[in-house]
N, C-alpha and C positions, 0 to 999 in steps of 0.2 A: 579478480583476474586469476586468482589461484585455481578456481574451479576449472578454468579453461586451459590450464597449462598442460602441454603434452608431457607424457612421462616415458622415460626409458628410451628415448630416441638416439641418445649418444651423439656421435659426431654427425649423424644425419641432419641434426638441427642446423648445421652450417650450410647445407645445400641451398636453402632459399637465399641466404646471405650472399653466397657465391654467384647467384643470379644477377646481383648488382654489377658484376664484372662484365656482363654482356656488351654494354655500350662501348667498352674500351678494349675490344678484341685485338686491335693492332698492338697496343701497349702490352696487353697480356701475352700475345704471341711473341713479342720481342723479349719479354721477361723470361718466357719459357725457353726460347732459343739460347739466351744468355745463360740460363740455368744449366741447360744440357752442355753448352760449350765449356762452362766453368767446371762442371763435374768431369767432363772428358779430359780437360787440361790437368785437373787435380790428379786423376788416375794415371796420366802420363808421367807424373813426377816419379812414380815407382821405377819406370823403365829408365828415366833420366838418371835416377840414383844408381841403378844397376850399372849403367854405362860409366858413370863417374867413378864408381868403386873399381870395376873390373878393367875398364880401358884407361881411365884417367889416372887413378892412383896406382893401378897395377900395370899400366901400359909401358911405363918406363921412360916416356919422352914428354917434353913440355908441350909439344904440339897436341898430343893426345889429351893431356890435361886441359889445355886451352879449349879444345873442341868440346870436351865433356862439360866444362863449366859454361861455355857459351850455350850449349843445349839446355842446361839446367836453368840459366837466366832467361832464355827465350820462353821456356815453359812457365816460369814464374810471371813473366810479363803478360803472357796470355791469360793466366789466372787473374792477375790484377785488372786487366781490361774487362774481362768477362764479369768480374765481381762488381766493378764500377757500374756497368750497364744494368746488371741484375738488381743491385741495391737501389739505384735511382728509380728504375721503373716499378719495382715492387713497392718501395716506400711511397711513390706517387699514387699507386693504385690503392694502397691502404688508406691514405689520407682522403682520396677522392671517394672511395666507397663509404668510408665513415661519414663524410659530409652528405653523401646522397641518402644514406640510411637515416641520418638525423632529419633531413628535409622530409623524407617520405613519412617518417613516424610523426613529425610535427604536423605535416599537412593533414594526416589522418586524425590526429588528436583534436585540432581546432574545428573539425567537422563532426565530432561525436556528439551525441545527445547529452545534455547537462546531467542526466541521471547517472551517466557513467562516472562522473567526477564526484557524485555523492557517495558512491560505494567503493571508490579507489582513492587512496591517499595521494595528494599532489607531490609529496616528497618522494614516494616510490616511483611515480611517473617520471619525475625529473631525474632520478637516479638512473632509470632505464635510458632516458634520452641523452644523458651525459656520460656517466661512468661506463655503462655497457657498450656504448658506441666507441668510446675511447679504447676499451679493452679489445673490441673487434678490430679497430685500426691497428693496434699493436700486433694482433695475430696475423692479419692479412699483410701488413707492411713489414713484418719481421719474422715472427715465429713460424708462420705457415711456409714461408720461403725457406727458412732454415730446415724445417722438417722435410720438404721436398728435396733440397740439396743434399741433406744427410742421407735420405733414403736412396737417392741416385748413387751417391758415392759409396754407400754401404753395399748396394747390390753390385755395382761395378767392381768394387774391391774384392768382393767374394768371388766373382768370376775370374779376376786377374790372379787371385790366390790359387784357384784350382789350376789355372794355366801355368803358374810358376812352379807349384809343388803340390801334388795331389795329397801326399801323406800328411803334410802339415795342415793342409786345408781341412781335412777331415777332423783334425783335433779341434780347430776353431769352430767348425760347423756344429759340433756336438754342444758347444757352449751357447750358441745363438738362441735355441729354443728355451734354454734355462734363463736367459736374460729377458726374453719376451714374456715369460710367465709373470714376474712381478709387475711388469708394465700393465698387463691386462687386469691383474688383481687390484693393484693400488689405483689404477686409473679410474675405475668406477667410484671408488671412495672419494678420490679427489674431486670428481665431477659433482657428486652429491654435496660435499662440503662447500664447493664453489658456489652452488646455487644458494645454500644457506648463508654463505658469507656475503653475497651480493644483496640478498634480501635484508640481512641485518644492517648493512651499510645504508640501504635505503631507509630503514627504520630510524637510524641515527639522524640522517639528514632531515627526514620529515619532522622528527621531534624537535630538533634545533630550530628549524624554520618556523614552526608554530610558536615556540617560546619567543623568538626574536620578533615575530609579527605582533605578539601581544605583550611586549616588554613592559609597557606602562602598567598593565594589570598585574603582572608579576611583581613589579617593584612596589606598587601601591598596597599590595597585600603582603609585602615583605616575604616573598616566597623564593628569594634568590637562592638560599642554601638548599631548600627542598628541590628546586629544579636542577641545581648543580649536582646534587646526589643522584637524582633520577637520571640525568644525562650520563653521569659516570657509570651507572649500571648498564645503560644501553651501549656505551662505548666498550665496557669490559666484556659484555656479551658478544659484541662483534669481534673483539680481539680474541676471545676464547675460541670462537669458530674459526677465525683465521689461523690461530696457532695450531689447531688440529689439522687444518688443511695443509699448512706448511710442513707439519710433522709427517703426514702421509706422503707428500711430494719428496721430502728429504729421504725417507725410506725407499721410495721408488728409485731415485737417482743413485743412492748409495748401493742398493742391491744390484742394480744393473751394472754399475762400474766394477764392483767387486767381482761379480761372476765373470764378466768379460775379461778382466785382467788375470784372473786365475787361469782361464783357458789360454790366454796368451803366454803365461808362465810355462805351462806345459808345452806349448808350441816352441818356445825359445830353447827349452831343454833339448827337445828332439832335433831342432834345427842346428843348434850349436854342436851337438854330437855328430851330425852329418858333415858339418864343415871341418871339424877336427879329423874325421875319418876320410875326408876328401871326396865325399859323395855329392857335394854341392859347393858352388863358389861363394865367396863372401858377398859379392854383388847380388847374387840370387837371394841369399838370406836377407841382405839389406832391403831389397825390393819387397820381399815377402813380409818382413817386419813392418815396412811402411804401409803395405796394404792391410796388414792385421791391425795396425794403429788406426787406419781409416775406418775399418769395421768397428773397432772399439769406440772411437770418437763418434761415429755415426749412431751407434746404439745408444751411447750416453746422451747425445743431443736429442735423438728421437724420444728417449725416455723422459728427458727434461721438458721438451716441447709438448709431449703428450699431455702433461698436466695443464699446460697453458691452453691447449686445444680443448680439453675438457671444460676449463673455465669459459672459454669462448663459446662452447656449445650451450652452456647454461645461459650466458648473456644473449646468445642468438635466440634461444627459446623465448625469453622475455620480450625481446624486440619484435620478433615475428608475431608474437601474440598481440602486441599493440598494433602492428600493421594489419593483422587479420581481424581486429575488432571492428565491427560495423555499427553504424549509428542505427538506433531503433526508429529514427525519423527518416522515412523514405522521401528522397528529393527527386521529383519527376523531371526537374530541369525547367528552363523557361517555357511558359505556356502562353498562348495568345490571350490577351485580356479583352473583356467586353468593353465597348466604348462608353465614355461618359462616367468614368469611375473616379472623378476628382473629389467627390465627397462621399466616400464609400460607406455603405451601411453594413453593420456587423450583426450577426445573430448566433447565439448559442442555442442549439436545438436538442433537447433531451440528453444533455451531456452527463455521463457518469464517468468519474475519473478517480483513480487511486494511484499514488506515487509508487513506482517500482520497489522502492525500499520499504514501503508499508502497504503491501497489496491488500491486506485485510481491512484497512481503514480508509474508507472512501473520503476524498477531499471535497468532491461535488457529487450530488445524488439527483438524478433526473432533473437536471438544471437547464432551464430555458430562459433566455433573456434577450430581447431585441435591443440593439444600440443604434439609434436613429442617425442617419447621415447628417453631418454638419452640426450636430448638437452634442451637448455634454451630459454624461451620465456619471454619477458618483456612486461608489460602492461603499456601504457602511455596514458595520457589524462587529461583534466581539472578536477577539483574537482566535484564530483557527476557524473562522467562519467560511473561508474559501476565497477571500478577496485576492490575495496574491496568486492563488492557483488560476484564477480567471486570466490574469496577466500572462502567466506562464503558457497557458493554452492559446491565447490570442497570438502570441509570438511563435507558436508552434515549437516550443522547447520540449513539449510532450504532446502525444496524441491521446484523446479520450478513448477509454475502452468501449464506450457506447455513445451514440449520438454524433452530432456534427457541429462544426463551427463554420458559418457561412460568411463570405465576403462578397457583397453584391449578389447574393443568391448562389454563390459557387462555393463548394466545399474547399476549404483552404488546403486540404491534402492534394488537391488537383493542381495547385500553384507551385511554382518553384520557390524554394526557401528564400532565395535572394529577392525574387519578385515580391513575396509577401512582406519580408522584413524591410524592404526599401520604402514601403508605405508607412512604416511605424517608427516613432521615436519614443524612447522611454526616458523619463527623469525619475530615477529610483530614490528611495528614502535614504539609502546609504550610497552616495554617488561613487562610481568607480573611476578613478583617475590613474593615468599611466605615469611611469617614471620618465617624464619628458617635460618639454616646456609648455607654457600656457597655450601658445598658438596650436601646437600639435593636439592638445587635449580638446580644444574647442572645435578644431577642424577634423576631428577623428572620423566623423560620419560623412564628411565631404572633403576628401583629401585635396581636391583641386580648387578649393575656395581661395579667393583673393584676400589680401590683408584687409582691404576695406570691408569685405563681407564679414570677416572675423571680428573686426572692431565693432561693426554695426550690431552683430549678435551679442557681443559682450555688453554694449550700451543698453540693448533691449532687456538684458538680464540684470541690469544695474551692477555689472561687474567691472566695467571699464575703469572706474575711479580707483578701486583697490589694486587692479592689475597695474595701472600706471605707477602706483606707489611701490611696486616690487623693484628689487635692484636692477633687473634687466627688462622690466616691463613684460611685454608679450614673449620675450625670449627667456624669461626666468624659469628655471627648472623647479618642479614642484616636489621632488623627492619621491620616495616609494609610496604609492597610493595617495599622493598629494598631501603628505604628512606636514609640509611646510605651510599649509593653509589652515584656517579655522574651518569648523564644520559648515558654517554659513557660506563662507567663500567657496568651498568645494561644491556646495549645492548650486551656487550661482554659475560656476563653470559648467556644471552638468546641464543646467538650464540653457546656457548659451549654446552648448553643443546641440541641444534639441532644436533651438530656434534656428540655428544655421542649417540644420538638416531639412527644414521646411517640410515636415511630414504631413501626410494626409490623415493619419491616425496618430493621436497623441495619448500616451499613457503616463499619468502622473501618480506616483506612489508617495502621497503626502509630501509633495515637492517643496513645501515651505516649512517643514517641521524643525529644521535646524537654524532658522533665521530669527533674528531679534525683531521686535515689533515694527520698527521703522523699515528694515529691509523687507520684512514680510509684506508690508503694505505696498512697497514699491514693486516687489516681484509679483504680487497679486495683480497689480495693474498690467505688468508685462504679460502675465499668463492670460489675462482676459483678452488682451490684444492677440496673443498667439492662438488662443482657442477659438477665435471668431471664425465661424463657418468651417471649422474642422470637427471631425468626429473625435471626441475626447472622452476618455474613461479615466476617472479619478478614484484612487483609493484614499479614503479620508478616515483619520482617527479623531481629528478635531472637527466637529461639525461646523464650527464658525468659518472654516475655509471653503465649504461647499454650499453655502446658502445660495450662491448665484447659479448653481448647476440647474440645467433644464429639467433633469429628472434624477431622483435618488432611488437606488435599489438597496433594500435591506436584506442582508444575508445572515444566516445562522446555521451552524453545523452542516455546511455544504448545501443548503437549500435556500431558494429564493422565498423570502417571507412576504415582502410587499414592495411596491414601487409607487412613486408619486413625487410631488413637490414637498418641500420642507413643511409647509402649513398642512397639506393633506395628510402626511405621515404622522404629524403630531396628533391628529384626530383619529386616524384609522389604524395605526400600528403601535401596539403596546411596547415592543422592544425599542423602537425608535424613540418613542416618547420618554422611556426610561433613560436611554442614553443621553437624550437632549436635556433632561432634567438634571442629570449628574453633571453635565458639562457646563450648563448655563446657570447653575444654582447661584454662584457668586454674583453673576451679572444681575 
């Protein structure tokens, strides 16, 4: 992701994020109106203050004082009402846009090709999806509004200052460019450090997530202290970057406030001299001081928010990068299917494929293999022969660089991804279970399945008995990645999921590898029933599990070595005979 990150765009990175405000134009318009109304009411406080001092305090009558105070309270009430509307609408927009961005990013992520997740850390992706969107919510719902409000009151106060007293306004005007200079200088540094800070936080989260996921390995090798020390280094690195960012922001705010109030000091000296000499009234000086304070506070707020906006720009860059990432697998959408595809035939035709992360190392080379409709084919070979790659290509997680994969004579690239994958069910060697209950996991591929269908699938997978023994039966939660079940139990849940999905093409990746002998026998019976008249492809490491296969294909180093039945291959294929000899030696 680093390679594609835009550089030097500054606050322009926020423009695509602001595009998420378009569906909420009415609320945005209401917030802007409230913002202008509140800014105007705030500026009118200066005139109300001038009337209070000159007419109320200096008028000499209680009626004048009462009228002046009533005007002052009315202006304050207007400010309060405008602030209420602005705060509610802007905060609502911040939360809404943050939620929309999260949904948009996640919707894009779940459709990206699996290769993307091989080259990008899940912890960093999660940091972008959570931390960065939360930062943007704060910016849109608070800081951005503060910056606009302060900018409006700053500009309005400058105008009112010139209207009130030209000479004193010139003194303040000289100080404004001096204040803007540190904002521009330190703002760039803050933005650069903000990017580094967010990346370091993502690194911390990714590291911690990996250790927690493999906590049993960490503890079994007594590496607790080592991992604690390593995590401490990651945290301290993140803290050091954050400390430098905070230092730069502190200098930015300090310099802006100091320069602004130095200018105000000069202005008060001149104004006080004019009041003593009778060249201006106390109310006029009070109004001018109020406007000068608005300018000072506006500049201070803008300088503070500027750092937040720079952080938001960095977060926006990362999120927009995720939104802009496109899957390498082109989905043409639903396409009409040829009739009579209930027992589909598959064929790999001249396939050459190398994984994107290892482009120089071919996983399959000039690979051609027919998979007959309604029959079973087992893939056999040493580790790295290309068996799992065939499964990846059949599900179109990747596209081959050369050659074609055909389904009933049609290139699978011409089919919609949903169309293709609805035909297929996979039972992996390491089953993937979700942090939910048993029923959810079995019905994952068929969300509308009835309870009777779920129970029937569990019975067929010989899982019903142990499920009923769980505390809440089918409503029992399995924990993260099914950690509350044994390996064999997890595999039978995955098998029940495939049975319920009722696929036309079944992919079995050594589906009985984690089962004890009795369970394996029972599940093999269930598999034979499930495989009947289905197009089935099996990855086998133990040859005893695929003796019943209609055909066996022997792979080695990404090439097809031989095909045939078990007996035929024992006679004709030296590699298969050697594998069989090693595995059946004890027998």
